[in-house]
PAFI-439523 format. One record per residue (C-alpha): residue number from 1; z negated, y, x. Coordinates in Angstrom, 1 decimal. Layout:
residues N
NUM/Z/Y/X
...
//
This chain:
residues 201
1/82.2/25.6/37.6
2/78.8/23.9/37.5
3/78.6/21.1/34.9
4/75.5/20.3/32.9
5/74.4/16.7/32.4
6/76.0/16.8/28.9
7/79.3/17.9/30.4
8/79.3/15.4/33.4
9/81.4/12.9/31.4
10/84.3/15.2/31.6
11/84.8/14.6/35.3
12/86.4/11.2/35.7
13/88.3/9.9/38.6
14/89.9/6.5/39.1
15/87.9/3.8/41.0
16/89.9/3.6/44.3
17/89.4/-0.2/44.6
18/91.0/-0.8/41.2
19/93.9/1.4/42.0
20/94.7/-0.3/45.3
21/96.1/-3.5/43.7
22/98.0/-2.2/40.7
23/100.4/-5.0/39.6
24/101.7/-6.5/36.4
25/104.0/-9.4/35.7
26/106.2/-9.3/32.6
27/108.8/-11.7/31.2
28/111.4/-10.7/33.7
29/109.8/-8.3/36.3
30/107.1/-7.6/38.7
31/105.7/-4.1/38.5
32/103.8/-3.0/41.6
33/103.3/-0.2/44.0
34/105.9/0.1/46.8
35/105.1/-1.4/50.2
36/107.0/-1.2/53.6
37/108.3/-4.7/53.1
38/110.4/-3.4/50.3
39/112.8/-1.6/52.7
40/115.6/-4.1/52.8
41/115.4/-4.9/49.1
42/115.4/-1.3/48.2
43/118.4/-0.5/50.4
44/120.3/-3.4/48.9
45/119.4/-2.3/45.4
46/120.3/1.4/45.5
47/123.8/2.7/45.6
48/124.5/4.7/48.9
49/120.9/4.2/49.9
50/119.7/5.5/53.3
51/116.6/4.2/55.1
52/115.2/7.7/55.4
53/115.1/8.0/51.6
54/113.0/4.8/51.3
55/110.6/6.1/54.0
56/110.3/9.4/52.1
57/109.7/7.5/48.8
58/107.0/5.2/50.4
59/105.2/8.1/52.0
60/105.2/10.2/48.9
61/104.0/7.3/46.7
62/101.2/6.5/49.1
63/100.0/10.1/49.4
64/100.1/10.8/45.6
65/98.4/7.5/44.8
66/95.7/8.2/47.4
67/95.1/11.6/45.8
68/95.3/10.3/42.3
69/98.1/12.6/41.4
70/100.9/10.1/40.6
71/101.7/6.4/40.8
72/105.2/5.2/41.6
73/105.8/1.4/41.1
74/108.8/-0.8/41.9
75/110.3/-2.8/39.1
76/111.3/-6.0/40.9
77/113.5/-8.8/39.3
78/111.5/-12.0/39.2
79/114.5/-14.2/39.6
80/116.2/-12.3/42.3
81/115.7/-9.9/45.2
82/116.5/-6.6/43.5
83/114.5/-3.5/42.7
84/116.1/-2.4/39.4
85/114.0/0.7/38.8
86/111.0/2.8/39.6
87/108.4/3.3/36.8
88/106.1/6.3/37.2
89/102.8/7.7/36.0
90/102.9/11.3/37.1
91/101.1/14.7/36.7
92/97.7/13.0/36.4
93/95.2/15.4/35.0
94/91.5/14.5/35.1
95/88.3/16.2/33.9
96/88.6/17.0/30.1
97/92.2/15.9/29.9
98/92.5/12.4/31.4
99/96.3/12.4/30.8
100/99.6/11.8/32.5
101/103.3/11.5/32.0
102/105.4/8.4/32.0
103/108.8/8.2/33.7
104/111.5/5.8/34.8
105/114.2/6.1/37.4
106/116.8/3.5/37.3
107/118.8/2.1/40.3
108/121.6/1.0/37.9
109/124.3/3.1/36.3
110/122.9/2.1/32.9
111/119.2/1.2/32.2
112/118.8/-1.6/29.7
113/116.3/-1.5/26.9
114/114.5/-4.6/28.1
115/113.8/-3.0/31.6
116/112.4/0.1/30.0
117/110.2/-1.8/27.4
118/108.7/-4.2/30.0
119/108.3/-1.4/32.7
120/106.7/1.1/30.3
121/104.5/-1.6/28.7
122/103.2/-2.5/32.1
123/102.8/1.1/33.1
124/100.8/1.8/29.9
125/98.6/-1.2/30.5
126/97.9/0.1/34.1
127/97.3/3.7/32.9
128/94.9/2.9/30.2
129/93.1/0.0/31.9
130/93.2/0.6/35.6
131/93.4/4.4/35.7
132/91.2/5.0/32.8
133/93.6/7.5/31.2
134/93.1/8.7/27.6
135/96.7/9.9/26.8
136/100.2/9.2/28.1
137/103.3/11.2/27.1
138/107.0/11.5/27.9
139/109.5/14.3/27.5
140/112.7/13.1/25.9
141/115.7/15.3/26.6
142/119.4/15.1/25.7
143/120.3/13.6/29.0
144/117.5/10.9/28.9
145/119.0/7.5/28.9
146/116.0/6.0/27.1
147/116.5/5.8/23.4
148/113.9/7.1/20.9
149/113.8/3.7/19.2
150/112.5/2.1/22.5
151/109.7/4.7/22.7
152/108.8/4.1/19.1
153/108.8/0.3/19.7
154/106.3/0.9/22.6
155/104.1/2.8/20.1
156/104.7/6.3/21.2
157/105.0/8.9/18.4
158/107.0/12.2/18.4
159/104.9/15.4/18.5
160/107.8/17.7/18.1
161/110.0/19.9/20.3
162/108.8/21.8/23.3
163/111.1/24.8/23.8
164/112.8/25.3/27.2
165/110.2/23.2/29.0
166/112.5/21.2/31.4
167/114.8/22.4/34.1
168/118.1/20.5/34.2
169/121.1/21.5/36.3
170/119.8/25.1/36.6
171/119.2/25.4/32.9
172/116.0/25.4/30.9
173/116.4/22.9/28.1
174/114.3/21.7/25.1
175/112.5/18.3/25.1
176/111.0/16.2/22.4
177/107.4/15.2/23.2
178/106.4/11.5/22.7
179/102.8/10.5/23.2
180/100.2/7.9/22.7
181/96.5/7.8/23.2
182/94.2/4.9/24.3
183/92.8/4.8/20.7
184/96.3/4.3/19.3
185/97.4/1.9/22.0
186/97.3/-1.8/21.2
187/96.7/-4.2/24.0
188/98.0/-7.1/22.0
189/101.2/-5.2/21.1
190/101.8/-4.2/24.7
191/101.1/-7.7/26.0
192/103.7/-9.1/23.5
193/106.3/-6.5/24.7
194/105.6/-7.4/28.4
195/105.9/-11.2/27.9
196/108.6/-11.6/25.2
197/112.3/-10.9/25.5
198/112.8/-8.1/23.0
199/116.1/-7.7/21.1
200/116.9/-4.2/19.9
201/118.0/-4.2/16.3
//
């Protein structure tokens, strides 16, 4: 499709220089892209971890970041040598959409609210500021360990149920869509969540 001058604003890709050094520091964690030096820390942090799994993760994250398709970032404890989770910005759509999904994969049996809040707050900051996204969303399903209260605390709002949109254990299940746009997003609010120990009520 040939774009006119009036339509050229629809095509927008992230500045590769700004995407090369994605990193945020929160109250308790460093959120940053994976690097090869993370191998030993990742193996120590993940139950039944194998080196080949880390190599696969590293290669995938590099390839997807290079192609501006997805961004996988380690959530590293500041006062320790542990990677507690991976926070993700995935399914990046450009042109007239400028949107992506938020996700988090925990290395722990249970993921704490504080980890989710600080990780997602950092990812939102990266998504809206560094990656120039307009909209971020997350699908909340019955097996999701993240509570709706946490998502609402982060400023995401419910947009209703998307029927049979998620494949889980060979079954199509419903998901509740939570989303936020850059216009709705408050940098002051996110900064406070990143840098303050938040107590769920």
